[in-house]
N, C-alpha and C positions, 0 to 999 in steps of 0.2 A: 504494500500500500504506500502511495506517495502522500506524505504529510506536508501540507503547505502552511500550517499554523494560521496566524491571523491574516496572511495574504489570501489564503483560500477563502476565509470567511468574508473578507472585504470584497473580493472579486465575485464571489458567489452572489452577494447582494447587488453589486454593481451591474452584473450581467443580466439580472432579472428586469432591469429597467428597459422599457421599450425604446428602441433606437440605439441601444448599447450592445455591442457584440465584441468578441475577441478580434474578429477580422477588422472591425472599424478601429479598434484601439491600436492594432498593429499598423494599420494604414496611417493613423495619426502619428505614430512614432517614425514611420518612413518619411513623412512630410517634414517632421521636425528635424530629422537628421539631414535631409536634403536641402532644407531652407525654402521649400516652395513646392507647389503641386507639379509644375512642369518638370523640375529636376527629379522629383520622386518617381514620376511616371516614365522617365527616360525617353521622352518623345512619343510615347504611345497615347494618342488622343482618346482612345476608348478607356484606357486605364486612368487617364487624368480626369475624365468625366466621372468615372466610378468613384475615385478617391475624393473628388470634390463633393459628390453627393454624400459619401460616408461621413466626411467631416461635418457637413451641415447637419446631418441627422444626429451625430454625436453631440454637437453643441446644443442642438434643440432639446435633446433628451436630458442633458446635464444642466441646461439653462445657464451656460457660461460661454465666454468667448475664449477660445484656446490660442488664437494667433492674432497678432497685430498685422493686418494685411495692407496697411498703408505704407509699409516700407518693404524694400527688396534687399536681401532675402527676408522672408517673413520672420518675425520675431515672436517667440512664445510669450504669452502673458504669464503673470505670476501663477495662476491656477494651471495654466498649460504646462509650465515647468514642473509643478508638483505631480501632475498626472503622468507626464512622460517618464518621470523618474520612477513612479509607482509601477507603471506597466513594465518597464525594463526589469525592475527588481522581481516582479511577479514571474516574468518569463524565465529569468535566470534561476530563481528558486525552483520553478517547475522542471526545467531542464536538468538541474542538478539532482533533483529527486528522482527523475526518470533514470538518470545515469547510475545513481546508487542502486536502484532496484534492478537494473540490468547488470550490475557488477562492473560498470565501466569506470574508468579513471575520471576523477574530477579535475578539471583544468583551471588553474589559477593564472590569470594574466597579470603580469607585473610590468609596469612602465618605469624605466630607469635609464640613466645615462650609460654609455658604453663602458666607461671605467668602473662604474658600480657593478654592472653585470659581470664583467670579466674578472675583476679583482676582489669583489666582495661576495656577490650572490653565488657564482659558480663554485668558488672554494668552500663556502658555507654549505652548499648543497652536497658537495662531496663528503662533508663531515656529518651530514644529516640524511644519509641514504635511506633511513627507515621511512621517511616521509614518502619517498618514491615507492618503496616496497609496500607501503600501506595503501597504495592505490591513487596517489596524487601525481598530477603532471603539471608542468609549468610552461607558460608561454611568455618569453621575455620580449618586450618591445623597446627598442632603442629610442628613447625620447628624453629631451631635456626637461628640466624641472617644471616650467610653466605648461608645456605641452602635456606632460604626464598628469598634472592636476586636472587639466581640461578633459583628458581621456577618462579619468575616473568619474568626473561629473557626468560625462556623456554615456557612461556605461560601457566604454570601449576598453577599459582596464579595471581590474579589481583593486589593485594597490599601486600607488605611485611612491617611489623613493626619490626624494628631492631635497634641495636646499631649504633650510628652515624659513628663509625669508618669504617663501611662497606658501607657507602653511595658511590654511583658510578655515574660518570658523564654521563653515557649513559642512566640513568633513571631520571625521575622527582622525587625530594625528598624535604621533608619539615619537620621541627622539630615539633613533637607532644607534647613533654613535657620533663621536667627534673626531675629526681627522685633520692633522696638521698639513702644512705645505712643505715640500722638500725640493732641494736643488739636485739635479743629476747631471752627469757628464762622463765622458770617456775617462778611463783610468789615467791618472797623471795630469788631467786637465784642471781639476778643481783645486783651489788653494786649501791649505790647512788639513786638519784631520777630523775635527768635530764640528763645532759651531763656527761659521764664518759671518762676516758682516757684509752688507751690500757694497760698501766701497772696496772690499777685497776683490770684487768681481769686475773691476774697471776695465780690464783688458779683454773681457770675454763678451760673447754674444749670447742671447737667450731666446729660446722658443717657448711659447706658452699657448694655452687654449684661448681661442677667440671667444670673449664674453664670459659670463659667469663671475662668481665672487672672487675666485682666485685670479682670473685674468684682470679683474678690476683692481685688485690689490697690487699686482705687479705693475700695471699701467700707472697707478698712483706713484709707486716708488720710482719708476722711470721718469715721470714728469717732475716730481718734487726734488730729486737728487741730481746734482751736477756730476757726482761721482757714482760709478756703478756700471753694469753691463749695458750694452746696446741691444735694442730689440732687433732680432734677426728674422723671426717668422711667427705668424699667428696660425695655429693649427685648428682643425675641426674636431679633434679628439685628443685625449691624453695619451692614448696608444700611439697616435701619430707623432706626438711630442717625443716619445721614447725612440721611435724609429729615426726621427730627424737627428736626435742626439747621437745615435749609433752611426748613422751614415755620413753625417756632415760635420761631426766634431764640434758641435756647439753645446751649450748648457741648456737645460730645460727645467721648468717648474711643473711639478706633478703632485697629486695628493699622496698622502702617506700610504694609502692602500696600494699604490703602484710600486712601493719600495722593493718588495719581493721580486716582482717581475723585472724591475730595472737591474737588480743585481744578477738575475739569471741571464740578462742580456750583456753582462760585463760592464755595467755602468757603476761609477762611484756615486755615493749619496752623501749629501751634507744638509745639516740644519742651517738656516739663515736667521741671524739675530732678529732682523726686522720682521720675520714671519711669526715670531712668538706672540701668542694670544690671538692669532688670526685663523683659528680653527674653522674648518668647514663642518657645519652641523647638519648631519643627514637625518631626515625625518621621513617616516612612513605615514601615508594618508590613505584613507578608504572611506567609503560610505558606510555609516553605522549599520544599516540594514544588511549589508553584505557579510557582516561578521557574526550574524546571529546563528544560534543553534549548533555551534561547534563544527561548522563546515570548513571547507578548504581555506577560505580567507582568514577565519579565526585561527586555524592551525598555523597558517603561514606567518601571521603577525606574532604569535607566541614563539614560533621557530626563530624569528629574528631577534628574540630576546627582549621583546617589548612587554 
């Protein structure tokens, strides 16, 4: 038996209303995702006419306006946002319940940056193989912080791992860890042995990630200090920063989570005095409803040590 808890009760009552059906609700979600009827119908005039009629019947039955149709693309009203979120949650709960009944693996979709996936999640997964053995599967989506949050809101991801500055009150959030910044470079390139200062790097060039809090901090140091390294390259990922350091013989700024990988690639690692107290705070965020009932999202959050 598939148990839907309060979602089953709520939708059971909702679907009894004349003009409300699961098909109409799903069409409503399709239009919300696409931003308009024409986009949702994908150029099919018959389907567009059908979806338009379904939306009208749904709004009449519920006595609400779901879209602001005066703008393009259409914007959801407040009640429209609540309804689309509820429908998505209901569908996910239903599909998860069916999968459990069939003995299928539950898939948890996680949005995170490439460096978090490569150097944090995958190693952690290797140490927590029991979760996989217990029937869970994971889908990692390479997304930066802001995009990950939006994916969770839109129901396109279950959990987002992101910079704390993007934490939002409409989502459940908890700190996963704090990670410092490190300087890396070929053996013999970096000065000193332990902690170095920014001015010690005056004869060097540096590669860094384009954007993000770390990139912003390094850019500030480059702008405000007359002594220090010169900017050589802005990269699209921390993994790319490591490759540039290996191949081109420059220094690079990466998160602490990249240290193990950097050393495997033969790079030296240094702490920088000016990086002290500039930790990157990693946060996990998810919709509260998705972590109910001890399902995959709840287990994943606990697995992260949250």
